[in-house]
C-alpha positions as CSV (number, residue, x, y, z in Angstrom):
1,X,19.8,8.6,-9.5
2,X,21.4,7.2,-12.5
3,X,24.4,8.7,-14.3
4,X,23.5,11.9,-16.2
5,X,24.8,10.2,-19.4
6,X,22.2,7.5,-19.1
7,X,19.0,9.0,-17.8
8,X,19.1,12.7,-17.0
9,X,16.1,13.5,-14.8
10,X,16.0,17.0,-16.3
11,X,14.9,15.3,-19.6
12,X,11.9,13.9,-17.8
13,X,11.0,17.1,-16.1
14,X,10.0,18.6,-19.4
15,X,8.2,15.5,-20.6
16,X,4.9,14.8,-18.9
17,X,4.4,11.4,-20.5
18,X,7.3,9.1,-21.2
19,X,6.1,6.2,-23.4
20,X,8.3,3.2,-23.5
21,X,7.2,0.1,-25.5
22,X,7.3,-3.2,-23.8
23,X,7.4,-6.4,-25.7
24,X,5.0,-8.7,-23.8
25,X,3.9,-10.7,-26.8
26,X,1.8,-7.8,-27.8
27,X,2.3,-4.1,-28.2
28,X,1.9,-2.6,-24.8
29,X,3.0,0.7,-23.5
30,X,4.4,1.7,-20.1
31,X,3.5,5.3,-19.3
32,X,5.5,7.0,-16.6
33,X,3.4,10.1,-16.1
34,X,5.1,11.5,-13.0
35,X,8.6,12.3,-11.9
36,X,8.1,10.0,-9.0
37,X,7.3,7.1,-11.3
38,X,10.5,7.7,-13.3
39,X,12.5,8.1,-10.1
40,X,11.3,4.7,-8.8
41,X,12.3,3.0,-12.1
42,X,15.7,4.8,-12.0
43,X,16.2,3.6,-8.4
44,X,15.4,0.0,-9.3
45,X,17.7,0.2,-12.3
46,X,20.5,1.8,-10.2
47,X,20.2,-1.0,-7.6
48,X,20.3,-3.6,-10.4
49,X,23.5,-2.0,-11.8
50,X,25.2,-2.1,-8.4
51,X,24.0,-5.7,-7.8
52,X,25.4,-6.7,-11.2
53,X,28.7,-4.9,-10.5
54,X,29.1,-6.9,-7.3
55,X,28.3,-10.1,-9.1
56,X,31.0,-9.3,-11.7
57,X,33.5,-8.2,-8.9
58,X,33.7,-4.7,-10.4
59,X,35.4,-2.1,-8.3
60,X,32.7,0.2,-6.8
61,X,34.0,3.3,-8.6
62,X,33.9,1.5,-12.0
63,X,30.3,0.4,-11.4
64,X,29.4,4.0,-10.3
65,X,31.0,5.6,-13.4
66,X,29.9,3.2,-16.1
67,X,26.8,3.6,-18.2
68,X,23.8,1.4,-17.4
69,X,23.8,-1.6,-19.7
70,X,20.9,-3.8,-20.8
71,X,22.4,-6.7,-18.8
72,X,22.0,-4.6,-15.6
73,X,18.2,-4.9,-15.8
74,X,18.5,-8.7,-15.4
75,X,19.6,-8.0,-11.8
76,X,16.6,-6.0,-10.9
77,X,14.6,-7.0,-7.8
78,X,10.9,-6.5,-7.8
79,X,9.8,-4.1,-5.1
80,X,7.3,-6.2,-3.2
81,X,5.8,-4.6,-0.1
82,X,7.6,-5.4,3.1
83,X,6.8,-5.6,6.8
84,X,9.3,-5.4,9.6
85,X,9.2,-6.8,13.1
86,X,8.3,-3.5,14.6
87,X,5.1,-3.1,12.5
88,X,4.1,-6.7,13.4
89,X,4.8,-6.0,17.1
90,X,2.7,-2.8,17.0
91,X,-0.1,-4.7,15.3
92,X,-0.1,-7.5,17.9
93,X,-0.1,-4.8,20.7
94,X,-3.0,-3.2,19.1
95,X,-4.8,-6.5,18.8
96,X,-4.2,-7.3,22.5
97,X,-5.4,-3.8,23.6
98,X,-8.4,-3.4,21.3
99,X,-9.6,-7.1,21.0
100,X,-10.8,-6.7,17.4
101,X,-11.8,-10.0,15.9
102,X,-11.4,-8.8,12.3
103,X,-7.8,-8.1,12.9
104,X,-6.9,-11.4,14.7
105,X,-7.1,-14.0,11.9
106,X,-5.4,-12.0,9.0
107,X,-2.6,-10.9,11.4
108,X,-2.0,-14.4,12.7
109,X,-1.9,-15.8,9.1
110,X,0.4,-13.1,7.9
111,X,2.7,-13.6,11.0
112,X,2.9,-17.3,10.3
113,X,3.8,-16.7,6.6
114,X,6.5,-14.2,7.5
115,X,7.9,-15.1,10.9
116,X,10.8,-17.3,9.7
117,X,12.2,-14.5,7.6
118,X,11.5,-11.7,10.1
119,X,13.2,-13.5,13.0
120,X,16.4,-13.7,10.9
121,X,16.3,-10.5,8.8
122,X,14.1,-8.2,10.9
123,X,11.9,-7.7,7.8
124,X,10.3,-9.7,5.0
125,X,9.0,-9.1,1.5
126,X,5.4,-10.0,0.9
127,X,6.1,-11.8,-2.3
128,X,3.0,-14.0,-2.5
129,X,-0.5,-13.0,-3.5
130,X,-1.8,-14.4,-0.2
131,X,0.5,-12.3,1.9
132,X,-0.3,-9.1,-0.1
133,X,-4.1,-9.8,0.3
134,X,-3.7,-10.3,4.0
135,X,-1.8,-7.0,4.3
136,X,-4.6,-5.3,2.3
137,X,-7.1,-6.8,4.7
138,X,-5.2,-5.5,7.7
139,X,-5.0,-2.0,6.2
140,X,-8.8,-2.1,5.4
141,X,-9.6,-3.1,9.0
142,X,-7.3,-0.4,10.5
143,X,-8.9,2.2,8.3
144,X,-12.5,1.2,9.0
145,X,-12.6,0.8,12.8
146,X,-12.5,3.3,15.6
147,X,-9.7,2.8,18.0
148,X,-8.9,4.3,21.4
149,X,-5.3,5.1,20.3
150,X,-5.4,6.8,16.9
151,X,-1.8,7.8,17.0
152,X,-0.7,4.2,17.0
153,X,-3.0,3.5,14.0
154,X,-1.6,6.4,12.1
155,X,2.0,5.3,12.8
156,X,1.2,1.7,11.7
157,X,-0.5,2.9,8.5
158,X,2.3,5.3,7.8
159,X,4.9,2.5,8.2
160,X,2.9,0.1,6.0
161,X,2.5,2.8,3.4
162,X,6.2,3.5,3.4
163,X,7.0,-0.2,2.7
164,X,4.3,-0.4,0.0
165,X,5.2,2.8,-1.9
166,X,7.5,1.5,-4.6
167,X,5.3,-1.6,-5.1
168,X,2.2,0.6,-5.6
169,X,4.1,2.8,-8.1
170,X,5.3,-0.1,-10.2
171,X,1.9,-1.7,-10.2
172,X,0.3,1.6,-11.4
173,X,2.7,1.3,-14.4
174,X,1.2,-2.1,-15.1
175,X,4.3,-4.0,-14.1
176,X,3.0,-6.7,-11.8
177,X,5.9,-9.2,-11.9
178,X,9.6,-9.3,-12.3
179,X,9.7,-10.3,-16.0
180,X,7.6,-7.4,-17.0
181,X,9.7,-5.0,-14.8
182,X,12.9,-6.3,-16.4
183,X,11.5,-5.9,-19.9
184,X,10.4,-2.3,-19.1
185,X,13.8,-1.5,-17.6
186,X,15.5,-2.8,-20.7
187,X,13.3,-0.7,-23.0
188,X,13.9,2.3,-20.7
189,X,17.7,1.7,-21.1
190,X,17.4,1.3,-24.9
191,X,15.4,4.5,-25.2
192,X,17.8,6.5,-23.2
193,X,21.1,5.3,-24.6
């Protein structure tokens, strides 16, 4: 969580609807309706603050103790969904065991898109529309078919959901790309200074 001077979560506990204007060329409004949505934005902003502190060669205790500044939002990273090598391995084992044709093509395409990153970093962000659509297709197939090993399916879906959680939350707020997220974070900082 952010410093209490900046964004006390207690303030949001009593507010059920935090409205923050976003300048997107028109008057739009970001509505964080739940504590979880506010916490996701706080976490993204805190990570951006730390990333900026490292870029400025700030001492960690200085970064920790200083208030969030508007420039911190420029260092935000959009929370795209991710997949790790273990989820892909489980999906390929499932494909081999169950021989489901609906699963084969999207899984192979997704693997080819992500493999270079996964073999180096063990996980990869799905930062293209094609990769996200392939993941959604995989989830839909996993949810619609009957499998002999339901515990494996539940584990795979749980792992995928974990990596998609922040992305889903940010999208529910209408922030579908990095520029809109940065603008929203800057407005959030301005409203809470």
